[in-house]
TIPA-41962 format. One record per residue: residue in one letter; x, y, z of N, C-alpha, C in turn. Coordinates in steps of 0.2 Angstrom, whole numbers, padded with zeros to 4 digits, always signed. Atoms other than C-alpha are relative to their C-alpha. Example, Ala and Ser with C-alpha at 12.3 -4.5 7.8 and 13.67 -1.06 7.14 Angstrom:
REM residues 2
A+0004-0006+0000+0062-0022+0039+0004+0006+0000/S-0004-0006-0001+0068-0005+0036-0004+0005+0003/
//
This chain:
REM residues 303
X-0006+0003-0001+0287+0821+0219+0000-0008-0003/X+0001+0007+0003+0291+0804+0210+0002-0005+0006/X-0001+0006-0005+0290+0788+0221+0005-0004-0002/X-0005+0005+0002+0305+0777+0221-0003-0007-0001/X+0002+0007+0000+0303+0760+0215+0003-0004+0005/X-0002+0004-0006+0305+0746+0228+0001-0007-0003/X+0000+0007+0002+0309+0728+0227-0007-0004-0001/X+0006+0003+0001+0291+0724+0229-0003+0002-0006/X+0002-0002+0006+0287+0734+0214+0003-0005-0006/X-0003+0004+0005+0299+0724+0204-0002-0008+0000/X+0002+0007-0001+0293+0707+0212-0007+0000-0004/X+0007+0000+0003+0275+0712+0206+0001+0000-0008/X-0001+0000+0007+0282+0715+0188+0002-0007-0002/X-0002+0007+0002+0291+0698+0187-0006-0005+0001/X+0005+0005-0001+0276+0689+0194-0005+0001-0005/X+0004-0001+0006+0265+0697+0181+0003-0003-0006/X-0003+0003+0006+0277+0692+0168-0001-0008+0000/X+0001+0007+0000+0277+0674+0174-0007-0002-0001/X+0007+0001+0001+0258+0674+0175-0002+0000-0007/X+0002+0000+0007+0257+0679+0157+0003-0006-0004/X-0003+0006+0004+0269+0665+0151-0005-0006+0002/X+0004+0006-0002+0258+0652+0161-0007+0000-0004/X+0006+0000+0004+0242+0659+0153+0001-0001-0007/X-0002+0002+0007+0250+0658+0136+0000-0007-0001/X+0000+0007+0001+0253+0640+0139-0006-0003+0001/X+0006+0003-0001+0236+0636+0145-0004+0002-0006/X+0003-0001+0006+0229+0645+0130+0002-0005-0006/X-0003+0004+0005+0240+0635+0118-0003-0007+0001/X+0002+0006-0002+0235+0619+0127-0008-0001-0002/X+0007+0001+0002+0216+0622+0123-0001+0001-0008/X+0001+0000+0007+0219+0625+0104+0000-0007-0003/X+0000+0006+0004+0214+0611+0092+0006-0001-0004/X-0006+0001+0004+0228+0603+0082+0000+0003-0007/X+0000-0003+0007+0223+0610+0065+0001+0008+0000/X-0002-0007-0001+0226+0628+0072+0008+0001+0000/X-0007-0001+0000+0245+0625+0072+0003-0002-0007/X-0004+0002+0006+0257+0625+0058+0003-0007+0000/X-0002+0007+0000+0263+0608+0052+0007+0000+0003/X-0007+0000-0003+0281+0613+0058+0000+0002+0007/X+0000-0002-0007+0276+0618+0075+0002-0005+0005/X-0002+0005-0005+0285+0609+0089-0002+0002+0007/X+0003-0001-0007+0275+0608+0105+0005-0001+0005/X-0005+0001-0005+0290+0601+0115+0005+0006+0001/X-0005-0006+0000+0302+0615+0110-0003+0006+0003/X+0003-0006-0003+0290+0629+0114-0002-0001+0008/X+0002+0001-0007+0284+0621+0131+0007+0000+0004/X-0007-0001-0003+0303+0619+0135+0002+0007+0001/X-0002-0007-0001+0306+0637+0132-0004+0004+0005/X+0005-0004-0005+0291+0643+0142+0003-0002+0007/X-0002+0002-0007+0297+0632+0157+0007+0003+0002/X-0006-0003-0002+0315+0639+0155-0001+0007+0002/X+0001-0007-0002+0308+0657+0156-0003+0000+0007/X+0003+0000-0007+0298+0652+0171+0005-0001+0005/X-0005+0001-0005+0313+0645+0180+0005+0006+0001/X-0004-0006-0001+0323+0660+0176-0003+0006+0004/X+0003-0005-0003+0310+0672+0182+0000-0002+0008/X+0000+0002-0007+0309+0662+0199+0007+0001+0003/X-0007-0002-0002+0328+0664+0200+0001+0007+0001/X+0000-0008-0001+0326+0683+0198-0004+0002+0006/X+0004-0001-0006+0312+0683+0211+0004-0001+0007/X-0003+0002-0006+0323+0675+0224+0006+0005+0002/X-0006-0004-0001+0337+0688+0222-0002+0007+0000/X+0002-0007+0001+0327+0704+0221+0002+0004+0006/X-0002-0004-0006+0331+0709+0239+0008+0002+0000/X-0007-0002+0000+0350+0710+0234+0001+0007-0004/X-0001-0007+0004+0347+0726+0223+0001+0005+0005/X-0001-0006-0005+0354+0741+0232-0004+0006-0002/X+0005-0006+0001+0344+0757+0234+0003+0005-0005/X-0003-0005+0006+0356+0767+0222-0003-0003-0006/X+0002+0003+0007+0351+0755+0208-0008+0001-0001/X+0007-0001+0001+0332+0756+0212-0001+0008-0001/X+0001-0007+0002+0334+0775+0211+0002+0001-0007/X-0001+0000+0007+0342+0773+0194-0006-0002-0004/X+0006+0003+0004+0328+0762+0188-0006+0005+0000/X+0006-0005-0001+0315+0775+0195+0001+0006-0005/X-0001-0006+0005+0324+0789+0184-0001-0002-0007/X+0001+0002+0007+0324+0778+0169-0007-0001-0002/X+0007+0001+0001+0306+0773+0171-0004+0007-0001/X+0003-0006+0000+0301+0791+0173+0001+0004-0006/X-0003-0004+0006+0311+0798+0158+0000-0003-0006/X-0001+0004+0006+0309+0785+0145-0007-0002-0002/X+0007+0002+0002+0294+0780+0134-0001-0008+0002/X+0001+0007-0003+0286+0763+0141+0001-0005-0006/X-0001+0005+0006+0287+0755+0123+0007-0001+0000/X-0007+0001+0001+0305+0758+0122+0003-0004+0006/X-0002+0004-0006+0308+0751+0140-0002-0007+0000/X+0003+0007+0000+0297+0736+0137+0005-0004-0005/X-0005+0003+0005+0308+0732+0121+0007-0002+0003/X-0007+0001-0003+0324+0734+0131+0000-0006+0005/X+0001+0006-0005+0317+0722+0145+0000-0006-0003/X+0001+0006+0004+0312+0709+0133+0007-0002-0003/X-0006+0002+0003+0329+0709+0124+0005-0003+0005/X-0005+0002-0006+0339+0707+0141-0003-0007+0002/X+0003+0006-0002+0326+0693+0146+0002-0005-0005/X-0001+0005+0005+0328+0684+0130+0007-0003+0000/X-0007+0002+0000+0347+0684+0130+0001-0004+0006/X-0002+0004-0006+0347+0677+0148-0004-0007+0000/X+0004+0006-0001+0333+0664+0147+0001-0005-0006/X-0001+0004+0006+0338+0657+0130+0007-0002-0001/X-0007+0001+0000+0357+0655+0134+0002-0002+0006/X-0003+0002-0006+0369+0650+0147+0001+0006+0005/X-0001-0006-0004+0368+0668+0153-0003+0000+0007/X+0004+0001-0006+0356+0663+0167+0005-0003+0005/X-0004+0003-0005+0370+0654+0175+0007+0004+0002/X-0006-0003-0001+0384+0667+0175-0002+0008+0001/X+0000-0007-0001+0383+0686+0171-0007+0003+0001/X+0006-0003-0001+0364+0688+0172-0004-0005+0005/X+0003+0005-0004+0361+0675+0186-0005+0003+0006/X+0004-0003-0006+0353+0688+0199-0004+0006-0003/X+0004-0006+0002+0341+0702+0198+0004+0006-0001/X-0005-0005+0001+0355+0714+0201+0003+0000-0006/X-0004+0001+0007+0365+0708+0186-0005+0001-0005/X+0005-0001+0005+0349+0708+0176-0001+0007-0001/X+0002-0007+0001+0345+0726+0179+0007+0004-0001/X-0007-0003+0002+0364+0731+0178+0000+0000-0008/X+0000+0000+0007+0363+0725+0160-0006+0004-0003/X+0005-0004+0003+0346+0733+0157+0002+0007+0000/X-0002-0007+0000+0352+0750+0163+0006+0002-0005/X-0005-0001+0005+0368+0748+0152-0003+0001-0007/X+0003+0000+0007+0358+0744+0137-0004+0006-0001/X+0004-0006+0001+0346+0759+0140+0004+0006-0001/X-0004-0006+0000+0359+0772+0143+0005+0000-0007/X-0004+0001+0006+0369+0765+0128-0004+0001-0007/X+0005-0001+0006+0354+0766+0116+0001+0007-0003/X+0000-0007+0004+0355+0779+0102-0007+0003+0000/X+0007-0003+0000+0336+0782+0104-0003-0001+0007/X+0003+0002-0007+0332+0783+0123-0006+0004+0001/X+0006-0004-0001+0317+0795+0121+0000+0003+0007/X-0001-0004-0007+0323+0805+0136-0004+0006+0000/X+0004-0006+0000+0311+0818+0141+0000+0003+0007/X+0001-0003-0006+0312+0831+0155-0006+0005+0000/X+0006-0003+0001+0294+0837+0157+0000+0007+0003/X+0000-0007-0003+0292+0856+0159-0007+0001+0004/X-0005-0005-0001+0290+0867+0168+0006-0002+0005/X-0005+0002-0005+0307+0866+0177+0000+0006+0006/X+0000-0004-0005+0309+0874+0194+0006+0000+0004/X-0007+0000-0003+0324+0880+0204-0002-0001+0008/X+0002+0001-0007+0324+0874+0222+0007+0000+0004/X-0006+0000-0004+0337+0877+0236+0000-0006+0004/X+0001+0007-0003+0340+0859+0241+0003+0001+0008/X-0003-0001-0007+0352+0864+0256+0005+0006+0000/X-0004-0006+0000+0365+0877+0261+0005+0000-0005/X-0005+0000+0005+0377+0871+0248-0002-0002-0007/X+0002+0003+0007+0366+0866+0233-0006+0003-0002/X+0006-0001+0004+0353+0872+0221-0001-0006-0005/X+0001+0005+0004+0344+0859+0211-0006+0003-0005/X+0005-0001+0005+0333+0861+0195-0004-0006-0001/X+0005+0006+0001+0318+0849+0194-0005+0001-0005/X+0005+0000+0005+0306+0845+0181-0007-0001+0003/X+0007+0001-0003+0287+0843+0183-0001-0007+0003/X+0000+0006-0004+0290+0825+0188+0004-0001+0006/X-0004+0000-0006+0302+0829+0201+0007-0003-0001/X-0007+0002+0002+0317+0823+0191+0005+0006+0000/X-0005-0006+0000+0333+0833+0193+0005+0000-0006/X-0005+0000+0005+0342+0837+0177+0006+0004+0001/X-0005-0004-0001+0354+0849+0185+0001+0002+0008/X-0001-0002-0007+0363+0852+0202+0006+0006-0001/X-0005-0006+0000+0373+0868+0206+0002+0001+0007/X-0003+0000-0007+0385+0867+0221+0003+0007+0001/X-0002-0007-0002+0389+0884+0230+0003+0000+0007/X-0001-0002-0007+0396+0892+0245-0005+0005+0003/X+0005-0005-0003+0383+0900+0257+0004+0005+0003/X-0003-0006-0003+0392+0916+0260-0002+0006-0003/X+0003-0006+0002+0390+0934+0257+0004+0003-0006/X-0004-0003+0005+0403+0936+0243-0005+0000-0006/X+0003-0001+0006+0396+0942+0227+0003-0004-0006/X-0003+0004+0005+0408+0933+0216+0005-0005+0004/X-0004+0005-0003+0419+0918+0219+0007-0001-0004/X-0006+0001+0005+0435+0921+0208+0005-0004+0004/X-0005+0004-0003+0448+0908+0212-0003-0006+0005/X+0003+0005-0004+0436+0897+0223-0002-0006-0004/X+0002+0007+0003+0431+0879+0220-0007+0000-0002/X+0007+0000+0001+0413+0883+0220-0003+0007-0002/X+0003-0006+0002+0401+0896+0214-0003+0003+0007/X+0003-0004-0005+0394+0909+0226-0008-0002+0000/X+0007+0001+0000+0376+0907+0232-0004+0004-0006/X+0003-0004+0005+0371+0921+0221+0001-0002-0007/X-0002+0003+0006+0380+0914+0206-0004-0006-0002/X+0004+0006+0001+0372+0897+0208-0007+0001-0001/X+0007-0002+0000+0355+0905+0210-0002+0003-0007/X+0002-0003+0006+0356+0915+0194+0001-0005-0006/X-0001+0005+0006+0363+0901+0183-0005-0005+0001/X+0005+0005+0000+0350+0889+0190-0007+0003-0003/X+0006-0003+0003+0336+0901+0185+0001+0000-0008/X-0001+0000+0007+0344+0902+0168-0002-0007-0003/X+0001+0007+0003+0344+0883+0166-0008-0002+0001/X+0007+0002-0001+0326+0882+0173-0005+0003-0006/X+0004-0003+0006+0320+0893+0158+0001-0003-0007/X-0001+0003+0006+0327+0882+0145-0006-0003-0004/X+0006+0002+0003+0311+0873+0141-0005+0005-0003/X+0004-0005+0002+0302+0889+0139+0003+0004-0007/X-0003-0003+0006+0314+0896+0126+0000-0005-0006/X+0001+0005+0006+0312+0879+0116-0007-0001-0002/X+0007+0001+0002+0293+0879+0116-0002+0006-0004/X+0003-0006+0004+0283+0890+0104-0003+0005+0004/X+0002-0006-0004+0279+0907+0110-0007+0003-0003/X+0006-0002+0003+0261+0911+0108+0000+0008+0001/X+0000-0007+0000+0258+0929+0103+0006+0004-0002/X-0006-0003+0003+0275+0932+0096+0001-0001-0007/X-0001+0000+0007+0279+0936+0078+0006-0004-0001/X-0006+0003+0002+0292+0926+0069+0006+0005-0001/X-0006-0004+0001+0310+0933+0069+0001+0003-0007/X-0002-0003+0007+0314+0945+0055-0007+0002-0004/X+0006-0003+0004+0296+0950+0051-0006+0002+0005/X+0005-0002-0004+0280+0957+0058+0000+0007+0002/X+0000-0007-0002+0275+0974+0064+0005+0002+0006/X-0004-0001-0006+0285+0972+0081+0008-0001-0002/X-0008+0001+0002+0302+0968+0072+0003+0007-0001/X-0004-0006+0002+0315+0982+0071+0007-0003-0001/X-0007+0002+0002+0332+0981+0064+0005+0001+0006/X-0004-0001-0005+0340+0987+0080-0002-0005+0006/X+0002+0004-0005+0331+0974+0090-0003-0007-0003/X+0002+0005+0005+0330+0958+0079-0003-0006+0004/X+0003+0006-0003+0325+0946+0093-0005+0002+0005/X+0005-0001-0005+0310+0945+0104+0001+0000+0007/X-0002+0000-0007+0319+0941+0120+0007+0000+0001/X-0007+0000-0002+0336+0944+0128+0001-0004+0006/X-0002+0004-0006+0345+0935+0142-0003+0003+0006/X+0003-0003-0006+0339+0948+0155-0008+0000-0001/X+0007+0000+0001+0321+0946+0148-0003+0007-0001/X+0003-0006+0000+0319+0965+0146-0004+0001-0007/X+0003-0001+0007+0314+0964+0127-0007-0003+0000/X+0007+0003-0001+0300+0952+0132-0005+0005+0003/X+0004-0005-0003+0293+0965+0143-0002+0006-0005/X+0001-0006+0004+0294+0979+0130-0005-0003-0006/X+0004+0003+0005+0286+0967+0117-0007-0002+0002/X+0007+0002-0002+0271+0962+0127-0004+0004+0005/X+0003-0004-0005+0268+0974+0141+0000+0007+0000/X-0001-0007+0001+0271+0991+0134-0007+0003+0001/X+0006-0003-0001+0258+1003+0140-0002+0005-0006/X+0002-0004+0006+0249+1010+0124+0000+0007+0001/X+0001-0007-0001+0246+1026+0132+0006+0004+0001/X-0006-0003-0001+0264+1030+0134+0004+0000-0007/X-0004-0001+0006+0274+1037+0119+0006-0005+0000/X-0006+0004+0001+0288+1026+0111+0006+0003+0003/X-0006-0003-0002+0301+1039+0115+0001+0000+0008/X+0000+0000-0007+0296+1039+0133+0002-0007+0003/X-0002+0007-0002+0297+1020+0134+0007-0001-0001/X-0007+0001+0001+0314+1020+0126+0004+0004+0005/X-0004-0003-0005+0320+1033+0139+0000-0004+0006/X+0001+0004-0006+0313+1022+0153+0004-0006+0000/X-0004+0006+0001+0322+1007+0146+0007+0001+0001/X-0007-0002-0001+0338+1016+0146+0001+0001+0008/X-0001-0002-0007+0335+1022+0164+0000-0007+0004/X+0000+0006-0004+0331+1004+0170+0006-0004-0001/X-0006+0004+0001+0346+0996+0162+0006+0004+0003/X-0006-0003-0002+0358+1010+0167+0000+0002+0007/X+0001-0003-0007+0352+1019+0183-0004-0004+0005/X+0004+0004-0004+0339+1007+0189-0004+0004+0006/X+0003-0005-0005+0330+1022+0198-0007-0002+0001/X+0007+0001-0001+0313+1020+0206-0004+0006-0003/X+0004-0006+0002+0299+1030+0198-0002+0004+0005/X+0003-0004-0005+0293+1045+0206-0007+0000+0001/X+0007+0000+0000+0275+1042+0202-0002-0006-0004/X+0003+0006+0003+0264+1028+0196+0002-0007+0003/X-0001+0006-0002+0268+1010+0196+0005-0003-0004/X-0005+0003+0004+0282+0999+0190+0000-0008+0001/X-0001+0007-0001+0285+0980+0187+0008-0001+0002/X-0006+0002-0002+0300+0973+0196+0001-0008-0001/X-0001+0007+0002+0306+0956+0189+0007-0002+0003/X-0006+0002-0003+0319+0947+0199+0005+0006+0003/X-0004-0006-0003+0324+0963+0208+0002+0006-0005/X-0002-0005+0005+0326+0973+0192-0007+0004-0003/X+0005-0004+0003+0314+0987+0186+0000-0002-0008/X+0001+0002+0007+0307+0982+0169-0005+0005-0004/X+0005-0004+0004+0292+0993+0164-0004+0004+0005/X+0004-0005-0004+0282+1008+0171-0007+0000-0002/X+0007-0001+0002+0263+1010+0171-0003+0005+0004/X+0004-0006-0003+0251+1024+0175-0005-0002+0005/X+0005+0002-0004+0239+1013+0184+0002-0007+0003/X-0001+0007-0003+0239+0998+0196-0003-0006-0004/X+0003+0005+0004+0227+0988+0185+0005-0001-0006/X-0004+0002+0006+0239+0990+0170+0006-0003+0002/X-0006+0003-0002+0254+0985+0180-0002-0007+0002/X+0002+0007-0002+0245+0970+0187-0002-0005-0006/X+0001+0003+0006+0239+0965+0170+0006-0002-0004/X-0006+0001+0003+0256+0966+0163+0004-0006+0004/X-0004+0005-0004+0264+0956+0178-0003-0007+0000/X+0003+0007+0001+0251+0942+0177+0001-0003-0006/X-0002+0003+0006+0254+0940+0159+0007-0003+0000/X-0007+0002+0000+0272+0939+0161+0001-0006+0005/X+0000+0006-0004+0270+0927+0176-0002-0006-0003/X+0002+0006+0003+0260+0916+0166+0005-0003-0005/X-0005+0002+0005+0273+0915+0152+0006-0003+0004/X-0007+0002-0003+0288+0913+0164-0002-0001+0008/X+0002+0001-0007+0281+0906+0181+0006+0000+0005/X-0005+0001-0005+0298+0904+0189+0003+0007+0002/X-0002-0007-0002+0301+0923+0189-0003+0003+0006/X+0003-0004-0006+0299+0934+0205-0002+0006-0003/X+0003-0006+0003+0287+0948+0199-0003+0004+0006/X+0003-0004-0005+0282+0962+0210-0002+0007-0003/X+0003-0006+0002+0272+0978+0208+0003+0006+0005/X-0003-0005-0005+0281+0994+0215-0005+0006-0001/X+0005-0006-0001+0269+1008+0221+0005+0006+0002/X-0004-0006-0002+0279+1025+0220-0003+0004+0005/X+0003-0005-0005+0267+1034+0231+0001-0003+0007/X+0000+0003-0007+0268+1022+0246+0007-0004+0001/X-0007+0004-0001+0286+1014+0242-0001-0007+0002/X+0002+0007-0002+0277+0997+0244+0001-0004-0006/X-0001+0005+0005+0280+0981+0234-0006-0005+0001/X+0005+0005+0000+0266+0969+0230+0002-0006-0004/X-0002+0006+0004+0271+0951+0224-0006-0003-0004/X+0005+0003+0004+0261+0943+0210+0001-0007+0000/
//
């Protein structure tokens, strides 16, 4: 979970900025005269540094005026953008404020400073926004599912009614089941965008067939058939089972089966084969709920 920025964090940042300016002035004062360009104006640069320091002190005095909602926005921006990009954006706002009359009006306080900073970052055409995978679906409360990335940032909210209805036609919110299914689909977006190890390119390779041009479908069943098919079972038998799973969803009379999000996907003659297939699938898609069904005991074992 990402820790929210506080006024003390921003105070430490501004104090470090001020210390860097003061150290720069000390360094300049120790340099011999021949190290400077003949047009260098010591009084002008000294005045600029003093102006910058006065403005930083002005910001330090108003940091406690920043509301919690703005601190949360700053946390989100700091987590999801490249440091170099944010550093450049900060310097641009600071230069505008410290070298003009802006410090006396629209950028006079820390809140106004960060309002402009947030506006500039969000308006930028190159924000370097990154939601780090994997994404996970979480039931936030009785009326909301959220999708969170690896840093705890939330790219999606799904509001729902916590009822027993399967569908919510005409209602203002999704049903709980609808929100959960949509949330799981959203959480899988990074996996579909990342390169898939062990898969052949579309339109070629020994696994490609004209009647199945893609390696994965929305329900994930083609992924199972491409990666976890038991070599000891004939292709015709696999095709028959695939139809059975899709249409009738009958439990097998013997052996073992993989159950993915409540749906049967493949059958295996041995428990070891089912576990190997399930573990590989879980490794590729960690958000899926995968269980091994034992036909002899009618028991399910979660992976």
